[in-house]
Backbone as ProteinMPNN parsed JSONL, in Angstrom:
{"seq_chain_A": "XXXXXXXXXXXXXXXXXXXXXXXXXXXXXXXXXXXXXXXXXXXXXXXXXXXXXXXXXXXXXXXXXXXXXXXXXXXXXXXXXXXXXXXXXXXXXXXXXXXXXXXXXXXX", "coords_chain_A": {"N_chain_A": [[-104.626, 121.289, -195.811], [-101.362, 120.004, -196.31], [-99.314, 118.82, -198.429], [-96.187, 118.001, -197.984], [-93.106, 117.227, -200.094], [-89.67, 116.042, -199.892], [-89.212, 118.235, -198.214], [-90.334, 120.177, -200.344], [-93.262, 121.739, -200.869], [-96.163, 120.105, -202.969], [-98.725, 119.514, -203.163], [-102.088, 120.643, -202.235], [-104.836, 120.23, -200.341], [-108.275, 120.049, -199.849], [-109.91, 119.75, -196.541], [-112.846, 117.606, -196.148], [-115.556, 118.024, -194.136], [-116.526, 116.045, -192.695], [-113.834, 115.084, -191.886], [-112.615, 113.481, -193.481], [-110.041, 113.427, -196.314], [-108.518, 113.13, -199.434], [-105.824, 112.217, -201.438], [-103.771, 112.862, -204.27], [-100.564, 111.894, -205.615], [-97.877, 112.412, -207.34], [-94.532, 111.42, -207.98], [-91.387, 110.942, -207.767], [-88.32, 108.979, -206.653], [-87.004, 108.49, -203.285], [-88.119, 109.516, -201.379], [-89.04, 112.01, -198.018], [-92.334, 112.329, -197.169], [-94.213, 114.656, -196.017], [-97.049, 115.964, -194.18], [-99.234, 118.842, -193.442], [-100.82, 120.589, -191.583], [-102.283, 123.407, -191.257], [-99.364, 125.398, -190.129], [-98.187, 123.661, -188.825], [-96.897, 119.697, -188.598], [-98.133, 117.062, -189.391], [-98.119, 114.746, -189.806], [-95.292, 112.482, -190.955], [-94.338, 110.768, -193.455], [-92.148, 108.372, -194.618], [-89.386, 106.373, -196.748], [-89.563, 104.119, -196.227], [-92.377, 103.215, -195.025], [-93.75, 103.343, -197.933], [-92.213, 102.81, -200.16], [-91.326, 99.94, -202.077], [-89.016, 97.069, -201.045], [-85.859, 96.613, -202.786], [-85.659, 94.11, -204.769], [-83.718, 91.107, -203.881], [-81.898, 89.199, -206.401], [-82.52, 85.538, -206.842], [-82.165, 83.784, -208.538], [-80.921, 83.419, -211.555], [-81.527, 83.145, -215.229], [-80.185, 82.443, -218.859], [-81.684, 82.271, -221.948], [-80.926, 81.732, -225.531], [-83.266, 82.65, -226.311], [-84.548, 84.084, -224.374], [-84.497, 85.759, -220.674], [-84.824, 84.426, -217.759], [-85.866, 85.588, -214.473], [-85.913, 84.939, -211.293], [-86.702, 86.139, -207.76], [-87.389, 87.145, -204.575], [-90.63, 88.05, -203.625], [-92.284, 90.922, -201.317], [-96.2, 90.46, -200.853], [-98.138, 92.731, -202.226], [-95.777, 94.457, -203.772], [-94.502, 95.762, -205.678], [-92.938, 94.974, -208.879], [-90.243, 96.092, -211.049], [-88.954, 96.022, -214.586], [-86.538, 97.383, -216.1], [-85.601, 99.363, -219.447], [-83.282, 101.523, -220.297], [-84.116, 103.864, -218.581], [-86.854, 103.335, -219.595], [-89.696, 101.408, -218.533], [-90.086, 97.83, -219.115], [-91.688, 95.697, -218.238], [-93.831, 94.859, -215.968], [-94.975, 94.01, -212.546], [-97.284, 93.147, -210.613], [-97.272, 91.724, -206.915], [-99.222, 89.278, -206.136], [-99.444, 87.335, -203.572], [-96.848, 87.032, -201.334], [-94.191, 85.585, -202.26], [-91.87, 83.679, -203.925], [-90.952, 84.672, -207.278], [-91.554, 85.11, -210.37], [-90.105, 85.864, -213.392], [-90.197, 86.615, -216.778], [-88.615, 87.731, -219.579], [-88.659, 88.685, -222.988], [-85.469, 88.403, -224.928], [-85.899, 89.977, -227.429], [-86.319, 92.545, -226.452], [-84.006, 93.443, -225.102]], "CA_chain_A": [[-103.839, 120.653, -195.701], [-100.454, 120.746, -197.654], [-98.69, 117.707, -198.891], [-94.481, 118.276, -199.183], [-92.252, 115.771, -200.489], [-88.794, 116.435, -200.077], [-89.293, 119.678, -198.455], [-91.38, 121.31, -201.748], [-94.792, 121.134, -200.954], [-96.656, 119.205, -204.19], [-100.157, 120.192, -202.769], [-102.651, 120.751, -200.957], [-105.938, 119.701, -200.179], [-109.332, 120.486, -198.815], [-110.15, 118.477, -195.633], [-114.199, 117.218, -195.645], [-116.097, 117.944, -192.682], [-115.903, 114.691, -191.45], [-111.922, 115.0, -191.187], [-111.633, 113.449, -194.359], [-109.31, 113.782, -197.559], [-107.806, 112.096, -200.471], [-105.162, 113.013, -202.27], [-102.744, 111.938, -205.525], [-99.257, 112.773, -205.625], [-96.971, 111.663, -208.507], [-93.218, 111.735, -207.237], [-90.233, 110.223, -208.384], [-87.18, 108.299, -205.855], [-87.546, 107.504, -202.143], [-87.819, 110.776, -199.957], [-89.708, 111.893, -197.11], [-93.471, 112.974, -197.167], [-94.466, 115.188, -194.762], [-98.678, 116.302, -193.884], [-98.919, 119.338, -192.844], [-102.042, 121.068, -191.431], [-101.694, 125.137, -191.434], [-98.026, 125.511, -190.398], [-98.134, 122.554, -187.859], [-96.172, 119.195, -188.848], [-99.359, 116.41, -188.61], [-97.685, 113.277, -189.904], [-93.897, 112.254, -191.793], [-94.243, 109.496, -194.124], [-90.416, 107.77, -194.679], [-90.02, 105.871, -197.811], [-89.598, 102.763, -195.703], [-93.616, 103.125, -195.315], [-94.687, 103.444, -199.204], [-91.601, 102.041, -201.144], [-91.272, 98.247, -202.078], [-87.917, 97.069, -201.487], [-85.787, 95.894, -204.197], [-85.771, 91.81, -204.324], [-82.874, 89.977, -204.211], [-82.776, 87.744, -207.602], [-82.538, 84.112, -205.862], [-82.368, 82.901, -209.61], [-81.11, 83.709, -213.342], [-81.462, 81.974, -216.573], [-80.525, 82.901, -220.05], [-81.544, 81.286, -223.275], [-81.391, 82.107, -227.326], [-84.893, 83.457, -226.582], [-85.221, 85.135, -222.835], [-84.093, 85.698, -220.044], [-85.978, 84.177, -216.603], [-85.102, 85.885, -213.422], [-86.586, 84.95, -209.869], [-86.453, 86.354, -206.833], [-88.968, 86.564, -203.568], [-91.122, 89.67, -202.826], [-93.823, 90.56, -200.409], [-97.401, 90.528, -200.918], [-98.317, 94.214, -202.952], [-94.834, 94.813, -203.857], [-94.734, 96.179, -207.737], [-91.546, 95.596, -209.707], [-90.628, 96.53, -212.397], [-87.806, 95.598, -215.369], [-86.148, 98.533, -216.294], [-84.794, 99.44, -219.807], [-82.918, 102.855, -220.658], [-85.616, 104.535, -218.241], [-88.661, 102.698, -219.612], [-90.121, 100.349, -218.156], [-90.244, 96.923, -220.271], [-92.112, 94.898, -217.958], [-94.39, 95.548, -214.504], [-95.369, 93.037, -212.051], [-98.152, 93.752, -208.746], [-97.372, 91.103, -206.785], [-100.463, 88.984, -205.414], [-99.286, 87.146, -202.499], [-95.455, 87.034, -200.614], [-93.941, 84.409, -202.478], [-90.626, 83.56, -205.372], [-91.563, 85.28, -208.265], [-90.503, 84.352, -211.636], [-90.604, 86.819, -214.919], [-89.558, 86.209, -218.196], [-88.62, 88.299, -220.675], [-87.955, 88.384, -224.255], [-84.119, 89.052, -225.261], [-86.144, 91.245, -228.213], [-86.503, 93.932, -225.306], [-82.606, 94.422, -225.22]], "C_chain_A": [[-102.815, 120.564, -196.368], [-99.746, 119.74, -197.211], [-96.95, 118.74, -199.234], [-93.881, 117.279, -199.068], [-91.11, 116.429, -200.574], [-88.009, 118.122, -199.804], [-90.093, 120.406, -199.352], [-92.552, 120.546, -201.386], [-95.24, 121.009, -202.752], [-97.818, 119.3, -204.349], [-100.725, 120.114, -202.423], [-103.767, 120.54, -201.079], [-106.719, 120.394, -199.341], [-109.877, 119.68, -198.136], [-111.963, 118.84, -195.532], [-114.676, 117.462, -194.145], [-115.931, 116.718, -191.781], [-114.207, 114.063, -191.058], [-111.306, 113.95, -192.26], [-110.882, 113.732, -195.67], [-108.905, 112.651, -198.153], [-106.664, 113.208, -201.574], [-103.783, 112.551, -203.34], [-101.647, 112.822, -205.973], [-98.376, 111.63, -206.511], [-95.809, 111.869, -207.688], [-92.367, 110.122, -208.277], [-88.969, 110.177, -207.384], [-87.972, 107.704, -204.653], [-87.063, 108.183, -200.996], [-89.225, 110.815, -199.249], [-91.195, 112.693, -197.452], [-93.872, 114.024, -195.935], [-96.338, 116.272, -195.086], [-98.32, 117.687, -192.854], [-100.535, 120.181, -192.423], [-101.835, 122.526, -190.78], [-100.306, 124.653, -191.824], [-97.796, 124.424, -189.596], [-98.384, 121.234, -188.457], [-97.779, 118.26, -188.312], [-98.628, 115.047, -188.78], [-96.064, 113.218, -191.156], [-94.276, 110.674, -192.199], [-92.606, 109.277, -194.559], [-91.033, 107.093, -196.142], [-90.321, 104.528, -197.494], [-91.305, 102.509, -195.549], [-94.543, 102.817, -196.552], [-93.61, 102.414, -199.703], [-91.21, 100.299, -200.932], [-89.511, 98.226, -201.918], [-87.271, 96.504, -202.681], [-85.599, 94.158, -203.651], [-84.241, 91.579, -204.213], [-83.188, 89.116, -205.124], [-81.894, 86.235, -206.686], [-81.889, 83.626, -207.197], [-81.985, 83.352, -211.126], [-80.34, 83.037, -214.799], [-81.573, 82.947, -217.981], [-80.404, 82.284, -221.17], [-81.031, 82.429, -224.279], [-82.649, 82.712, -226.833], [-85.544, 84.138, -225.628], [-84.772, 84.375, -221.922], [-85.335, 85.492, -218.806], [-85.101, 84.747, -215.519], [-86.282, 85.823, -212.303], [-86.319, 85.438, -208.962], [-88.001, 86.151, -205.814], [-89.259, 88.182, -203.434], [-92.245, 89.569, -202.571], [-95.029, 90.946, -201.609], [-97.961, 92.519, -201.193], [-97.336, 95.197, -203.533], [-94.745, 95.215, -205.905], [-93.334, 96.113, -207.996], [-91.38, 95.265, -210.961], [-89.239, 96.504, -213.116], [-87.572, 97.147, -216.235], [-85.04, 98.66, -218.028], [-84.499, 101.364, -220.64], [-83.916, 104.135, -220.056], [-86.227, 104.514, -218.754], [-88.68, 101.653, -219.357], [-90.826, 99.497, -219.01], [-91.333, 96.055, -219.477], [-92.295, 95.189, -216.718], [-94.978, 94.045, -214.135], [-96.334, 93.402, -210.905], [-97.87, 91.999, -208.269], [-98.784, 90.722, -205.803], [-100.358, 88.533, -204.181], [-97.562, 86.832, -202.215], [-95.094, 85.869, -200.992], [-92.499, 84.334, -203.449], [-91.513, 83.828, -206.477], [-90.885, 85.131, -209.542], [-90.979, 85.236, -212.911], [-89.828, 86.716, -216.243], [-89.452, 87.734, -219.491], [-88.039, 88.228, -221.977], [-87.087, 89.104, -224.898], [-84.411, 90.718, -226.659], [-85.783, 92.702, -227.083], [-84.749, 94.695, -224.921], [-81.899, 94.542, -226.628]], "O_chain_A": [[-103.039, 121.112, -197.447], [-99.47, 119.556, -196.025], [-96.625, 119.587, -200.066], [-93.985, 116.467, -198.149], [-91.16, 117.455, -201.253], [-87.155, 118.814, -200.357], [-90.559, 121.444, -198.884], [-92.834, 119.351, -201.48], [-94.716, 121.706, -203.621], [-98.268, 119.221, -205.492], [-100.528, 119.164, -201.664], [-104.044, 120.633, -202.275], [-106.352, 121.116, -198.414], [-110.438, 118.751, -198.716], [-112.421, 119.88, -195.058], [-114.077, 117.04, -193.156], [-115.44, 116.498, -190.674], [-113.692, 113.17, -190.386], [-110.144, 113.543, -192.244], [-111.475, 114.681, -196.182], [-108.882, 111.51, -197.691], [-106.721, 114.308, -202.124], [-102.878, 111.853, -202.882], [-101.66, 113.947, -206.473], [-98.277, 110.411, -206.364], [-95.99, 112.498, -206.646], [-92.608, 109.102, -208.923], [-88.46, 111.281, -207.189], [-88.941, 106.945, -204.641], [-86.244, 107.924, -200.115], [-90.215, 110.139, -199.528], [-91.073, 113.759, -198.055], [-93.548, 113.671, -194.802], [-96.583, 117.037, -196.019], [-97.538, 117.725, -191.904], [-101.337, 120.212, -193.356], [-101.171, 122.626, -189.749], [-99.903, 124.034, -192.81], [-96.616, 124.162, -189.825], [-99.516, 121.026, -188.893], [-98.429, 118.538, -187.304], [-98.593, 114.284, -187.814], [-95.991, 114.005, -192.1], [-94.444, 109.704, -191.459], [-91.962, 110.296, -194.811], [-92.169, 107.091, -196.616], [-91.08, 103.816, -198.152], [-91.617, 101.422, -196.034], [-95.651, 102.284, -196.49], [-93.939, 101.227, -199.715], [-90.914, 99.679, -199.911], [-88.785, 99.06, -202.458], [-87.955, 95.958, -203.548], [-85.477, 93.465, -202.64], [-83.692, 92.451, -204.887], [-84.18, 88.387, -205.109], [-80.822, 86.224, -206.082], [-80.894, 82.938, -206.968], [-82.934, 83.641, -211.855], [-79.228, 82.665, -215.174], [-82.432, 83.782, -218.266], [-79.347, 81.772, -221.539], [-80.792, 83.608, -224.016], [-82.792, 83.727, -227.514], [-86.649, 84.672, -225.718], [-84.589, 83.159, -221.886], [-86.411, 86.091, -218.784], [-83.887, 84.546, -215.49], [-87.33, 86.467, -212.362], [-85.092, 85.345, -208.967], [-89.051, 85.532, -205.989], [-88.515, 89.143, -203.236], [-93.108, 88.807, -203.005], [-94.916, 91.458, -202.722], [-98.068, 93.326, -200.27], [-97.621, 96.365, -203.796], [-95.02, 94.671, -206.974], [-92.543, 96.93, -207.524], [-91.986, 94.525, -211.736], [-88.291, 96.907, -212.442], [-88.43, 97.784, -216.846], [-83.904, 98.187, -217.995], [-85.278, 102.087, -221.26], [-84.363, 105.071, -220.718], [-86.759, 105.615, -218.897], [-87.871, 100.826, -219.779], [-91.835, 99.855, -219.617], [-92.087, 95.563, -220.317], [-91.37, 95.699, -216.085], [-95.33, 93.171, -214.928], [-95.796, 94.216, -210.155], [-98.17, 91.097, -209.05], [-99.312, 91.489, -204.998], [-101.076, 89.133, -203.381], [-97.042, 86.279, -203.184], [-95.488, 84.923, -200.31], [-92.12, 85.495, -203.605], [-92.626, 83.319, -206.614], [-89.661, 85.04, -209.63], [-92.141, 85.235, -213.316], [-88.602, 86.818, -216.272], [-90.336, 88.434, -219.985], [-86.926, 87.715, -222.095], [-87.39, 90.172, -225.428], [-83.788, 91.764, -226.843], [-84.979, 93.621, -227.241], [-84.405, 95.84, -224.627], [-80.89, 95.235, -226.755]]}, "name": "protein", "num_of_chains": 1, "seq": "XXXXXXXXXXXXXXXXXXXXXXXXXXXXXXXXXXXXXXXXXXXXXXXXXXXXXXXXXXXXXXXXXXXXXXXXXXXXXXXXXXXXXXXXXXXXXXXXXXXXXXXXXXXX"}
């Protein structure tokens, strides 16, 4: 089996006798994955299936010490706050609800 991302082969995996396989593919972006057996397309996985949607910020407050950001997110989403291409805070959402994240101003 072959895994393609954005049209390029990124991983080959062997399928066990019971038909199961496990593969981990690191990637950047929101392109489509395609699974091939020999040369036959078996499955297409779009970004809608694996990516968290960008949250809409519901509330934002900045004090002299920190910034507080509140937004709605779904269970399983991973929310990351970035600065200059580096993740400074990350949270996996445990249940669908409003989530508040606080970031110290010293990070900015």
